[in-house]
All heavy atoms as TSV, in Angstrom:
chain	resi	resn	atom	element	x	y	z
A	1	MET	N	N	19.703	-28.275	47.492
A	1	MET	CA	C	20.967	-28.330	46.675
A	1	MET	C	C	21.578	-29.634	46.818
A	1	MET	O	O	21.605	-30.171	47.894
A	1	MET	CB	C	21.810	-27.145	47.046
A	1	MET	CG	C	23.260	-27.361	47.234
A	1	MET	SD	S	24.160	-25.877	47.676
A	1	MET	CE	C	23.963	-25.949	49.410
A	2	THR	N	N	22.211	-30.154	45.787
A	2	THR	CA	C	22.818	-31.450	45.867
A	2	THR	C	C	24.351	-31.190	45.638
A	2	THR	O	O	24.816	-30.432	44.694
A	2	THR	CB	C	22.368	-32.411	44.765
A	2	THR	OG1	O	21.079	-32.612	44.962
A	2	THR	CG2	C	23.132	-33.693	44.814
A	3	LEU	N	N	25.193	-31.682	46.513
A	3	LEU	CA	C	26.626	-31.563	46.458
A	3	LEU	C	C	27.228	-32.926	46.152
A	3	LEU	O	O	26.840	-33.951	46.646
A	3	LEU	CB	C	27.160	-31.034	47.759
A	3	LEU	CG	C	26.673	-29.664	48.266
A	3	LEU	CD1	C	27.134	-29.384	49.639
A	3	LEU	CD2	C	27.087	-28.529	47.313
A	4	GLN	N	N	28.228	-32.987	45.400
A	4	GLN	CA	C	29.048	-34.115	45.087
A	4	GLN	C	C	30.415	-33.814	45.539
A	4	GLN	O	O	31.124	-32.967	44.960
A	4	GLN	CB	C	28.999	-34.454	43.632
A	4	GLN	CG	C	27.701	-34.854	43.034
A	4	GLN	CD	C	27.272	-36.271	43.315
A	4	GLN	OE1	O	28.115	-37.094	43.638
A	4	GLN	NE2	N	26.028	-36.521	43.275
A	5	LEU	N	N	30.901	-34.496	46.616
A	5	LEU	CA	C	32.170	-34.162	47.169
A	5	LEU	C	C	33.076	-35.440	47.179
A	5	LEU	O	O	32.580	-36.536	47.400
A	5	LEU	CB	C	32.059	-33.674	48.569
A	5	LEU	CG	C	31.232	-32.342	48.759
A	5	LEU	CD1	C	30.904	-32.113	50.237
A	5	LEU	CD2	C	31.932	-31.224	48.107
A	6	THR	N	N	34.355	-35.255	46.880
A	6	THR	CA	C	35.319	-36.274	46.922
A	6	THR	C	C	35.917	-36.269	48.374
A	6	THR	O	O	36.473	-35.145	48.788
A	6	THR	CB	C	36.388	-36.229	45.922
A	6	THR	OG1	O	35.721	-36.225	44.578
A	6	THR	CG2	C	37.314	-37.357	46.012
A	7	VAL	N	N	35.988	-37.413	49.082
A	7	VAL	CA	C	36.569	-37.490	50.394
A	7	VAL	C	C	37.698	-38.516	50.232
A	7	VAL	O	O	37.444	-39.731	50.505
A	7	VAL	CB	C	35.589	-37.791	51.415
A	7	VAL	CG1	C	36.182	-37.810	52.776
A	7	VAL	CG2	C	34.444	-36.798	51.446
A	8	PRO	N	N	38.932	-38.115	50.041
A	8	PRO	CA	C	40.018	-39.055	49.767
A	8	PRO	C	C	40.286	-40.066	50.903
A	8	PRO	O	O	40.716	-41.177	50.638
A	8	PRO	CB	C	41.195	-38.090	49.586
A	8	PRO	CG	C	40.687	-36.783	49.157
A	8	PRO	CD	C	39.327	-36.703	49.834
A	9	ASN	N	N	40.111	-39.675	52.058
A	9	ASN	CA	C	40.474	-40.577	53.209
A	9	ASN	C	C	39.370	-41.341	53.785
A	9	ASN	O	O	39.440	-42.039	54.777
A	9	ASN	CB	C	41.202	-39.862	54.323
A	9	ASN	CG	C	40.440	-38.776	54.940
A	9	ASN	OD1	O	39.376	-38.447	54.531
A	9	ASN	ND2	N	41.052	-38.218	56.029
A	10	MET	N	N	38.220	-41.347	53.038
A	10	MET	CA	C	37.086	-42.350	53.440
A	10	MET	C	C	37.454	-43.676	52.869
A	10	MET	O	O	37.571	-43.837	51.657
A	10	MET	CB	C	35.814	-41.852	52.816
A	10	MET	CG	C	34.676	-42.739	53.085
A	10	MET	SD	S	33.012	-42.209	52.561
A	10	MET	CE	C	33.253	-41.710	50.872
A	11	SER	N	N	37.672	-44.666	53.787
A	11	SER	CA	C	38.133	-45.985	53.331
A	11	SER	C	C	37.265	-47.178	53.677
A	11	SER	O	O	37.550	-48.257	53.223
A	11	SER	CB	C	39.580	-46.218	53.735
A	11	SER	OG	O	39.556	-46.141	55.239
A	12	CYS	N	N	36.328	-46.926	54.499
A	12	CYS	CA	C	35.489	-48.109	54.931
A	12	CYS	C	C	34.054	-47.743	55.346
A	12	CYS	O	O	33.737	-46.509	55.337
A	12	CYS	CB	C	36.204	-48.758	56.132
A	12	CYS	SG	S	36.215	-47.740	57.592
A	13	SER	N	N	33.230	-48.600	55.640
A	13	SER	CA	C	31.805	-48.387	55.986
A	13	SER	C	C	31.760	-47.529	57.264
A	13	SER	O	O	30.824	-46.799	57.543
A	13	SER	CB	C	31.023	-49.636	56.066
A	13	SER	OG	O	31.553	-50.426	57.107
A	14	VAL	N	N	32.798	-47.705	58.204
A	14	VAL	CA	C	32.687	-46.993	59.446
A	14	VAL	C	C	32.940	-45.522	59.170
A	14	VAL	O	O	32.324	-44.598	59.709
A	14	VAL	CB	C	33.754	-47.560	60.450
A	14	VAL	CG1	C	33.810	-46.611	61.706
A	14	VAL	CG2	C	33.402	-48.979	60.931
A	15	CYS	N	N	33.880	-45.199	58.250
A	15	CYS	CA	C	34.099	-43.836	57.772
A	15	CYS	C	C	32.775	-43.300	57.204
A	15	CYS	O	O	32.476	-42.080	57.496
A	15	CYS	CB	C	35.179	-43.821	56.667
A	15	CYS	SG	S	36.794	-44.372	57.161
A	16	ALA	N	N	32.180	-44.029	56.322
A	16	ALA	CA	C	30.902	-43.513	55.683
A	16	ALA	C	C	29.883	-43.268	56.793
A	16	ALA	O	O	29.143	-42.237	56.697
A	16	ALA	CB	C	30.455	-44.572	54.762
A	17	SER	N	N	29.767	-44.074	57.730
A	17	SER	CA	C	28.861	-43.846	58.891
A	17	SER	C	C	29.122	-42.610	59.756
A	17	SER	O	O	28.312	-41.749	59.973
A	17	SER	CB	C	28.837	-45.092	59.806
A	17	SER	OG	O	27.992	-44.888	60.869
A	18	THR	N	N	30.501	-42.389	59.967
A	18	THR	CA	C	30.919	-41.201	60.624
A	18	THR	C	C	30.557	-39.997	59.871
A	18	THR	O	O	30.091	-38.950	60.429
A	18	THR	CB	C	32.444	-41.249	60.943
A	18	THR	OG1	O	32.660	-42.503	61.654
A	18	THR	CG2	C	32.920	-40.110	61.661
A	19	ILE	N	N	30.826	-40.035	58.617
A	19	ILE	CA	C	30.529	-38.856	57.683
A	19	ILE	C	C	29.023	-38.592	57.706
A	19	ILE	O	O	28.598	-37.458	57.774
A	19	ILE	CB	C	31.068	-39.167	56.340
A	19	ILE	CG1	C	32.572	-39.063	56.261
A	19	ILE	CG2	C	30.442	-38.175	55.282
A	19	ILE	CD1	C	33.294	-39.581	55.053
A	20	THR	N	N	28.219	-39.650	57.600
A	20	THR	CA	C	26.771	-39.419	57.629
A	20	THR	C	C	26.327	-38.722	58.895
A	20	THR	O	O	25.497	-37.879	58.773
A	20	THR	CB	C	26.068	-40.842	57.321
A	20	THR	OG1	O	26.489	-41.385	56.134
A	20	THR	CG2	C	24.587	-40.672	57.354
A	21	LYS	N	N	26.823	-39.261	59.995
A	21	LYS	CA	C	26.446	-38.621	61.276
A	21	LYS	C	C	26.816	-37.232	61.344
A	21	LYS	O	O	26.094	-36.451	61.888
A	21	LYS	CB	C	26.983	-39.463	62.430
A	21	LYS	CG	C	26.294	-40.782	62.539
A	21	LYS	CD	C	26.885	-41.658	63.656
A	21	LYS	CE	C	26.311	-42.985	63.705
A	21	LYS	NZ	N	26.976	-43.872	64.742
A	22	ALA	N	N	28.016	-36.920	60.919
A	22	ALA	CA	C	28.507	-35.542	60.965
A	22	ALA	C	C	27.724	-34.608	60.170
A	22	ALA	O	O	27.395	-33.470	60.596
A	22	ALA	CB	C	29.992	-35.468	60.492
A	23	LEU	N	N	27.331	-35.077	58.985
A	23	LEU	CA	C	26.478	-34.197	58.079
A	23	LEU	C	C	25.113	-34.065	58.578
A	23	LEU	O	O	24.475	-33.046	58.433
A	23	LEU	CB	C	26.501	-34.735	56.692
A	23	LEU	CG	C	27.974	-34.757	56.022
A	23	LEU	CD1	C	27.860	-35.224	54.598
A	23	LEU	CD2	C	28.558	-33.339	56.080
A	24	GLN	N	N	24.556	-35.081	59.218
A	24	GLN	CA	C	23.199	-35.015	59.718
A	24	GLN	C	C	23.103	-34.080	60.908
A	24	GLN	O	O	22.077	-33.498	61.157
A	24	GLN	CB	C	22.655	-36.448	60.118
A	24	GLN	CG	C	22.323	-37.179	58.956
A	24	GLN	CD	C	21.844	-38.605	59.313
A	24	GLN	OE1	O	22.256	-39.153	60.205
A	24	GLN	NE2	N	20.972	-39.279	58.437
A	25	ALA	N	N	24.256	-33.854	61.616
A	25	ALA	CA	C	24.372	-32.908	62.710
A	25	ALA	C	C	24.229	-31.530	62.155
A	25	ALA	O	O	23.644	-30.612	62.847
A	25	ALA	CB	C	25.630	-33.045	63.454
A	26	VAL	N	N	24.587	-31.241	60.836
A	26	VAL	CA	C	24.396	-29.933	60.294
A	26	VAL	C	C	22.993	-29.718	59.749
A	26	VAL	O	O	22.370	-28.781	59.884
A	26	VAL	CB	C	25.463	-29.809	59.107
A	26	VAL	CG1	C	25.215	-28.422	58.419
A	26	VAL	CG2	C	26.821	-29.899	59.653
A	27	ASP	N	N	22.499	-30.879	59.106
A	27	ASP	CA	C	21.128	-30.788	58.454
A	27	ASP	C	C	20.480	-32.135	58.679
A	27	ASP	O	O	20.768	-33.070	57.999
A	27	ASP	CB	C	21.166	-30.482	57.039
A	27	ASP	CG	C	19.883	-30.440	56.292
A	27	ASP	OD1	O	18.869	-30.751	56.995
A	27	ASP	OD2	O	19.804	-30.118	55.184
A	28	ALA	N	N	19.633	-32.267	59.701
A	28	ALA	CA	C	19.021	-33.503	60.112
A	28	ALA	C	C	18.176	-34.069	58.975
A	28	ALA	O	O	17.917	-35.272	58.954
A	28	ALA	CB	C	18.162	-33.350	61.354
A	29	ASN	N	N	17.687	-33.283	58.028
A	29	ASN	CA	C	16.917	-33.756	56.969
A	29	ASN	C	C	17.626	-33.992	55.661
A	29	ASN	O	O	17.032	-34.286	54.561
A	29	ASN	CB	C	15.781	-32.687	56.674
A	29	ASN	CG	C	14.881	-32.544	57.844
A	29	ASN	OD1	O	14.529	-33.491	58.485
A	29	ASN	ND2	N	14.541	-31.299	58.124
A	30	ALA	N	N	18.941	-33.896	55.694
A	30	ALA	CA	C	19.751	-34.105	54.498
A	30	ALA	C	C	19.681	-35.545	54.070
A	30	ALA	O	O	19.560	-36.526	54.829
A	30	ALA	CB	C	21.214	-33.769	54.788
A	31	SER	N	N	19.781	-35.784	52.716
A	31	SER	CA	C	19.856	-37.078	52.127
A	31	SER	C	C	21.313	-37.301	51.778
A	31	SER	O	O	21.865	-36.488	51.009
A	31	SER	CB	C	19.026	-37.144	50.863
A	31	SER	OG	O	19.220	-38.379	50.293
A	32	ILE	N	N	21.958	-38.339	52.419
A	32	ILE	CA	C	23.396	-38.466	52.298
A	32	ILE	C	C	23.761	-39.870	51.758
A	32	ILE	O	O	23.130	-40.850	52.304
A	32	ILE	CB	C	23.965	-38.256	53.696
A	32	ILE	CG1	C	23.723	-36.886	54.224
A	32	ILE	CG2	C	25.577	-38.520	53.613
A	32	ILE	CD1	C	23.870	-36.782	55.681
A	33	GLN	N	N	24.598	-39.888	50.757
A	33	GLN	CA	C	25.070	-41.200	50.308
A	33	GLN	C	C	26.596	-41.084	50.305
A	33	GLN	O	O	27.180	-40.294	49.642
A	33	GLN	CB	C	24.647	-41.562	48.902
A	33	GLN	CG	C	23.116	-41.763	48.931
A	33	GLN	CD	C	22.623	-42.095	47.503
A	33	GLN	OE1	O	23.190	-41.762	46.496
A	33	GLN	NE2	N	21.549	-42.960	47.454
A	34	ALA	N	N	27.281	-41.917	51.091
A	34	ALA	CA	C	28.766	-41.946	51.244
A	34	ALA	C	C	29.259	-43.325	50.760
A	34	ALA	O	O	28.841	-44.288	51.328
A	34	ALA	CB	C	29.238	-41.640	52.654
A	35	ASP	N	N	30.023	-43.303	49.686
A	35	ASP	CA	C	30.508	-44.553	49.150
A	35	ASP	C	C	32.061	-44.659	49.293
A	35	ASP	O	O	32.783	-44.003	48.616
A	35	ASP	CB	C	30.116	-44.566	47.622
A	35	ASP	CG	C	30.529	-45.883	46.949
A	35	ASP	OD1	O	31.244	-46.709	47.547
A	35	ASP	OD2	O	30.011	-46.111	45.862
A	36	PRO	N	N	32.451	-45.587	50.209
A	36	PRO	CA	C	33.933	-45.689	50.400
A	36	PRO	C	C	34.631	-46.196	49.184
A	36	PRO	O	O	35.835	-45.952	49.059
A	36	PRO	CB	C	34.062	-46.632	51.639
A	36	PRO	CG	C	32.711	-46.985	52.067
A	36	PRO	CD	C	31.718	-46.400	51.121
A	37	THR	N	N	34.032	-46.974	48.322
A	37	THR	CA	C	34.655	-47.460	47.155
A	37	THR	C	C	35.073	-46.370	46.165
A	37	THR	O	O	36.225	-46.328	45.690
A	37	THR	CB	C	33.731	-48.485	46.375
A	37	THR	OG1	O	33.417	-49.519	47.332
A	37	THR	CG2	C	34.432	-49.064	45.208
A	38	THR	N	N	34.117	-45.422	45.886
A	38	THR	CA	C	34.439	-44.332	44.962
A	38	THR	C	C	34.965	-43.075	45.733
A	38	THR	O	O	35.406	-42.179	45.014
A	38	THR	CB	C	33.205	-43.962	44.187
A	38	THR	OG1	O	32.150	-43.514	45.140
A	38	THR	CG2	C	32.654	-45.142	43.462
A	39	LYS	N	N	34.841	-43.191	47.009
A	39	LYS	CA	C	35.258	-41.983	47.915
A	39	LYS	C	C	34.373	-40.728	47.584
A	39	LYS	O	O	34.874	-39.600	47.766
A	39	LYS	CB	C	36.679	-41.668	47.823
A	39	LYS	CG	C	37.612	-42.877	48.130
A	39	LYS	CD	C	39.028	-42.519	48.232
A	39	LYS	CE	C	39.877	-43.757	48.539
A	39	LYS	NZ	N	39.566	-44.514	49.707
A	40	LEU	N	N	33.190	-41.008	47.099
A	40	LEU	CA	C	32.215	-39.958	46.818
A	40	LEU	C	C	31.245	-39.771	47.880
A	40	LEU	O	O	30.710	-40.743	48.313
A	40	LEU	CB	C	31.562	-40.046	45.439
A	40	LEU	CG	C	32.515	-39.921	44.175
A	40	LEU	CD1	C	31.730	-40.187	42.939
A	40	LEU	CD2	C	33.034	-38.430	44.189
A	41	VAL	N	N	30.922	-38.502	48.239
A	41	VAL	CA	C	29.858	-38.288	49.160
A	41	VAL	C	C	28.819	-37.379	48.396
A	41	VAL	O	O	29.138	-36.283	47.884
A	41	VAL	CB	C	30.238	-37.491	50.428
A	41	VAL	CG1	C	29.099	-37.133	51.321
A	41	VAL	CG2	C	31.260	-38.449	51.180
A	42	SER	N	N	27.551	-37.810	48.258
A	42	SER	CA	C	26.458	-37.075	47.662
A	42	SER	C	C	25.551	-36.558	48.800
A	42	SER	O	O	25.094	-37.396	49.526
A	42	SER	CB	C	25.711	-37.975	46.667
A	42	SER	OG	O	24.621	-37.279	46.085
A	43	VAL	N	N	25.345	-35.306	48.799
A	43	VAL	CA	C	24.498	-34.718	49.885
A	43	VAL	C	C	23.412	-33.826	49.263
A	43	VAL	O	O	23.758	-32.960	48.571
A	43	VAL	CB	C	25.314	-33.862	50.830
A	43	VAL	CG1	C	24.545	-33.432	52.053
A	43	VAL	CG2	C	26.590	-34.593	51.312
A	44	GLU	N	N	22.212	-34.127	49.570
A	44	GLU	CA	C	21.093	-33.219	49.218
A	44	GLU	C	C	20.671	-32.574	50.462
A	44	GLU	O	O	20.222	-33.154	51.407
A	44	GLU	CB	C	19.962	-33.984	48.572
A	44	GLU	CG	C	18.876	-33.029	48.085
A	44	GLU	CD	C	17.769	-33.717	47.232
A	44	GLU	OE1	O	18.160	-34.828	46.582
A	44	GLU	OE2	O	16.672	-33.326	47.220
A	45	THR	N	N	20.911	-31.215	50.482
A	45	THR	CA	C	20.797	-30.540	51.768
A	45	THR	C	C	20.267	-29.071	51.557
A	45	THR	O	O	20.501	-28.523	50.423
A	45	THR	CB	C	22.081	-30.537	52.469
A	45	THR	OG1	O	21.952	-29.812	53.758
A	45	THR	CG2	C	23.227	-29.846	51.778
A	46	GLN	N	N	19.821	-28.450	52.551
A	46	GLN	CA	C	19.454	-27.029	52.532
A	46	GLN	C	C	20.628	-26.271	53.163
A	46	GLN	O	O	20.630	-24.999	53.140
A	46	GLN	CB	C	18.183	-26.781	53.402
A	46	GLN	CG	C	16.943	-27.470	52.749
A	46	GLN	CD	C	16.762	-27.016	51.339
A	46	GLN	OE1	O	16.737	-25.851	50.986
A	46	GLN	NE2	N	16.453	-27.983	50.426
A	47	ALA	N	N	21.611	-26.920	53.771
A	47	ALA	CA	C	22.820	-26.298	54.420
A	47	ALA	C	C	23.713	-25.802	53.302
A	47	ALA	O	O	23.681	-26.268	52.174
A	47	ALA	CB	C	23.503	-27.217	55.339
A	48	SER	N	N	24.564	-24.791	53.652
A	48	SER	CA	C	25.552	-24.254	52.606
A	48	SER	C	C	26.655	-25.233	52.382
A	48	SER	O	O	26.942	-26.100	53.213
A	48	SER	CB	C	26.074	-23.012	53.161
A	48	SER	OG	O	26.906	-23.176	54.234
A	49	GLU	N	N	27.261	-25.127	51.189
A	49	GLU	CA	C	28.408	-25.926	50.891
A	49	GLU	C	C	29.444	-25.738	51.923
A	49	GLU	O	O	30.143	-26.717	52.323
A	49	GLU	CB	C	28.783	-25.687	49.446
A	49	GLU	CG	C	30.079	-26.530	49.063
A	49	GLU	CD	C	30.430	-26.310	47.584
A	49	GLU	OE1	O	29.704	-25.612	46.915
A	49	GLU	OE2	O	31.446	-26.849	47.230
A	50	THR	N	N	29.734	-24.508	52.382
A	50	THR	CA	C	30.728	-24.286	53.324
A	50	THR	C	C	30.438	-24.977	54.616
A	50	THR	O	O	31.412	-25.662	55.258
A	50	THR	CB	C	30.851	-22.755	53.613
A	50	THR	OG1	O	31.099	-22.064	52.310
A	50	THR	CG2	C	31.815	-22.420	54.608
A	51	ALA	N	N	29.229	-24.989	55.095
A	51	ALA	CA	C	28.899	-25.667	56.329
A	51	ALA	C	C	29.145	-27.253	56.237
A	51	ALA	O	O	29.608	-27.835	57.180
A	51	ALA	CB	C	27.460	-25.434	56.763
A	52	ILE	N	N	28.762	-27.770	55.013
A	52	ILE	CA	C	28.970	-29.219	54.819
A	52	ILE	C	C	30.484	-29.490	54.826
A	52	ILE	O	O	30.944	-30.457	55.403
A	52	ILE	CB	C	28.310	-29.626	53.458
A	52	ILE	CG1	C	26.813	-29.499	53.561
A	52	ILE	CG2	C	28.792	-31.036	53.100
A	52	ILE	CD1	C	26.161	-30.282	54.566
A	53	LYS	N	N	31.194	-28.709	54.093
A	53	LYS	CA	C	32.703	-28.917	54.083
A	53	LYS	C	C	33.331	-28.804	55.433
A	53	LYS	O	O	34.302	-29.554	55.794
A	53	LYS	CB	C	33.391	-28.125	53.041
A	53	LYS	CG	C	33.049	-28.475	51.571
A	53	LYS	CD	C	33.826	-27.564	50.614
A	53	LYS	CE	C	33.623	-28.131	49.243
A	53	LYS	NZ	N	34.349	-27.284	48.177
A	54	GLU	N	N	32.887	-27.850	56.194
A	54	GLU	CA	C	33.423	-27.603	57.597
A	54	GLU	C	C	33.054	-28.826	58.470
A	54	GLU	O	O	33.855	-29.278	59.232
A	54	GLU	CB	C	32.889	-26.363	58.199
A	54	GLU	CG	C	33.465	-25.087	57.531
A	54	GLU	CD	C	32.875	-23.772	58.073
A	54	GLU	OE1	O	31.895	-23.880	58.830
A	54	GLU	OE2	O	33.418	-22.757	57.724
A	55	ALA	N	N	31.881	-29.384	58.351
A	55	ALA	CA	C	31.487	-30.597	59.147
A	55	ALA	C	C	32.322	-31.732	58.748
A	55	ALA	O	O	32.751	-32.531	59.628
A	55	ALA	CB	C	30.035	-30.881	58.915
A	56	LEU	N	N	32.655	-31.902	57.434
A	56	LEU	CA	C	33.426	-33.015	57.030
A	56	LEU	C	C	34.906	-32.825	57.576
A	56	LEU	O	O	35.484	-33.827	58.118
A	56	LEU	CB	C	33.529	-33.138	55.482
A	56	LEU	CG	C	32.305	-33.605	54.712
A	56	LEU	CD1	C	32.455	-33.389	53.245
A	56	LEU	CD2	C	32.115	-35.075	55.077
A	57	ALA	N	N	35.414	-31.681	57.573
A	57	ALA	CA	C	36.753	-31.367	58.037
A	57	ALA	C	C	36.862	-31.609	59.496
A	57	ALA	O	O	37.800	-32.290	60.101
A	57	ALA	CB	C	37.150	-29.994	57.756
A	58	ALA	N	N	35.815	-31.254	60.287
A	58	ALA	CA	C	35.767	-31.432	61.710
A	58	ALA	C	C	35.659	-32.889	62.061
A	58	ALA	O	O	36.159	-33.204	63.188
A	58	ALA	CB	C	34.551	-30.586	62.294
A	59	ALA	N	N	35.045	-33.621	61.231
A	59	ALA	CA	C	34.977	-35.140	61.463
A	59	ALA	C	C	36.227	-35.823	61.063
A	59	ALA	O	O	36.354	-37.067	61.379
A	59	ALA	CB	C	33.774	-35.662	60.741
A	60	GLY	N	N	37.228	-35.163	60.516
A	60	GLY	CA	C	38.426	-35.662	60.142
A	60	GLY	C	C	38.423	-36.207	58.695
A	60	GLY	O	O	39.323	-37.003	58.284
A	61	TYR	N	N	37.496	-35.853	57.849
A	61	TYR	CA	C	37.344	-36.314	56.477
A	61	TYR	C	C	37.170	-34.970	55.617
A	61	TYR	O	O	36.145	-34.764	54.951
A	61	TYR	CB	C	36.140	-37.122	56.338
A	61	TYR	CG	C	36.285	-38.390	57.092
A	61	TYR	CD1	C	35.654	-38.544	58.332
A	61	TYR	CD2	C	36.988	-39.520	56.655
A	61	TYR	CE1	C	35.877	-39.634	59.155
A	61	TYR	CE2	C	37.183	-40.692	57.381
A	61	TYR	CZ	C	36.504	-40.767	58.634
A	61	TYR	OH	O	36.715	-41.892	59.371
A	62	PRO	N	N	38.282	-34.195	55.468
A	62	PRO	CA	C	38.124	-33.093	54.574
A	62	PRO	C	C	37.874	-33.456	53.084
A	62	PRO	O	O	38.424	-34.421	52.638
A	62	PRO	CB	C	39.473	-32.404	54.674
A	62	PRO	CG	C	40.457	-33.462	55.180
A	62	PRO	CD	C	39.620	-34.396	55.976
A	63	ALA	N	N	36.966	-32.698	52.469
A	63	ALA	CA	C	36.660	-32.884	51.062
A	63	ALA	C	C	37.803	-32.422	50.221
A	63	ALA	O	O	38.429	-31.414	50.466
A	63	ALA	CB	C	35.388	-32.165	50.630
A	64	GLY	N	N	38.219	-33.213	49.247
A	64	GLY	CA	C	39.279	-32.886	48.344
A	64	GLY	C	C	38.979	-31.983	47.182
A	64	GLY	O	O	37.821	-31.594	47.080
């Protein structure tokens, strides 16, 4: 499943890296693209949308 999430407080490449690591902790095989310019995170994963959103929130980047 592919998720497109908006993460309003992602503002730099360090944020994108933190988000990527947090999501890989949920699904190590996930394909993740985090773009601080558009504030969009695209995740292709087998994990549930709830698990992905919880991981983002736990990392300090709740999806809007």
